[in-house]
N, C-alpha and C positions, 0 to 999 in steps of 0.2 A: 315340251310344249311347242306348238306350231306358232308361227308369226300371227296367223289369223286369230288365235286365241288371246293375244295380248290386247287388252282394252286401250282405247285411245287416251282415256283419262289417266291410266297408269303410266303411259308414255309421257304425257304432259307433266305428271307429278314428278317423274324421274328427271325430266328436262329442267323443271323448276328447281329441283334440288341440286343439280350438278352443273347446269349450264351447257351440257353436251347437246349435240345436234339431235333432232328428232329421230332420224333413222338409226343413229348410233345407239340411242336409248332403247329403241325397239329391238335391235339386234341383241343388246346386252340383256334385256329382260327375257328375250326368247332363250338365250343360252343359259340364263340363270333360272329358267323355268318359273319365272314370275317372282322370284325372291329379290326384293328391292335392294337389300344390303349387299347381296352377292353381285347384283348388277352394277352397283356403284363401285365395288371392288374391281370388276372386269373393266369398267370405264377408266378407272384410275391407273390400272396396269397398262392399258392401251394408250391412253392419252396423257399420262403423267401430270405435270403441274397445271395443265390447262383445266383439269377437272378437280373441283372442290365439292365436298359434301356440305351444302349450305343448310342442310337439315330442314327443319320445319319453319325456319325464319320466314315470316310473311313479308311480302313486298308491299308494304303499306305507305311508303313515302314515294316520292317521284316528282315528275314534272309534266305539265301540259304545255306543248309548244304549237304554235300556229305558223303556217307558211302560206302566203298568197303570191301566186306567180305573177310575173310582170304582165300588165294589162288587166289584172284583177278579174280574170275569167275562170280561174281555178284556185281553190283554196283547200287547205288540209288542217285538221285539228288531230293531234295525236297525244295519247297518254302513255308514258313510259314509267314504270314503277321500279323501285329498288327497296333496300332494307332500312336505310338510315337517311335522315335529313342531310347529313354531312355529304353523302354521295349525291343526293338529289341536287345539291347546289354546286356539284363539281363541274368544271367547264367541259371536260371530256364527255360527261353524262349528258349535259344539255345539248352539246354539239351533236352527239349521236342522235338524239331525239329530233333535232332540226334537220339533220341529213336524211333521216328516214322519212320525215314529212315531205321533203323535197322529192325523194324517190317515189312516194305515193302520188304526188302531184303529176309526175311524169309517167305514171303507170296506170292508165285508166281501167285496165282489166283486173287490177288487184282488188280482191274482196275480203280475204280472210288473212288472219295473222299466221296461223299454222295449218298443216294438213289436217290435224285433228278437229279443226273448226269447220271444215267443209262438210255440209250435211251429207249423210250417208245416201239418201235417195238421189241427190244431185250427182254424186260419184257413180252410183249404179246406173243412172241414165247414160252418162258418158261411156261407161264400160259396155253397155248394150250397143250403143252406136258403133264403137270401135270394133266390137265382135262381128257386127253385120258387115262393116267395111272390110274386115279380114277374112270373111267367110270363104272367099275363093283361094285363100293361101293354104299351103300344106298344114295339116293339123298339128304337126310337131313344132311349128313356129308361131302359130296363131296367138298362143298365150303370151309369148314374148313381145309380139307386135302390139297386142292390146296394152300390156304393162308399160311398154315404151311410150305409147300415145297417152296413157293416163298420166304418166310422169311428166310428159311435156305440157299437157293441159294444166296440171297442178302447178307447174312452174310459172304459168302465166297469171294464176289467180291467188297464189299464196305469197304473202309478203316476205316471209323469212327465206324463201328460196330465190328471191329476185337478185340477180347480179346488179350491183350498184351502177347507175348510169354515169355518175361522176368519175371521170378517168383517173382521178388521184387515188381511187381505191383499187385500181388495177384488176377489176373484175370480180372482187370479193363479193360474196352474198351478204344480205342483211344478217343472216344467221352467223356468218363468220365474224362480222363486225361486233355482233352482240356477244359472241363467245370471247372475243378479245377484251371487251369491256368488262365482262364477268371476271376474267383472269386478272385484269388490272386493278379492279376495285375490290375483289373478293366478296362481292355481293351479288344477290340474285337480281338479274335485270330482266324485266318482263314488259314486252310491248302489250299493253292491256287491251287497247282498242284504238281505232282511228275512224275518221269520217272524211270523205273526199267530196267536195262540193264543186260542181261545174255549171256554169250558166246554161240554162236550158235542159238540164238533165235531172 
């Protein structure tokens, strides 16, 4: 099964079950030819204790956190969900939600939680633009150039791929911090949604 045949909803479902990164889930599903259980096995072999099969446990508990930047010109509301009320009240869990809210406040270009949330037509438009820009390049490198530009563009609008601005996180991405929280709590951690408010926008 090719990577193109793996549906975004299946990647998201595997990510929700395991806490693994989106690209890791996509690769595992491709290698497993769409077999979810086999893909989980592949992820566990490759990533060890970081990966847990959280099964179908729904992330129905969680927290809503707000952050208003100094000067009250930018504010963020974020919902982060987990499996149990116990974890929802955990200091590390709420701290994660607050840190991500601050990250969003500092990242005006961020619009989506994960790659699978980016509308297909928007992505196709960007790909067409990059293909036109690369039209004068040798044919054998055009595809790599376009893919690289699409990745860079997604990195500016997708929250999970953002490198944290706070230097204490040493350049870790939101996804990496989420993965660490999943490993530490043993629960599914889902950034459900967020809204960024800025005066005049």
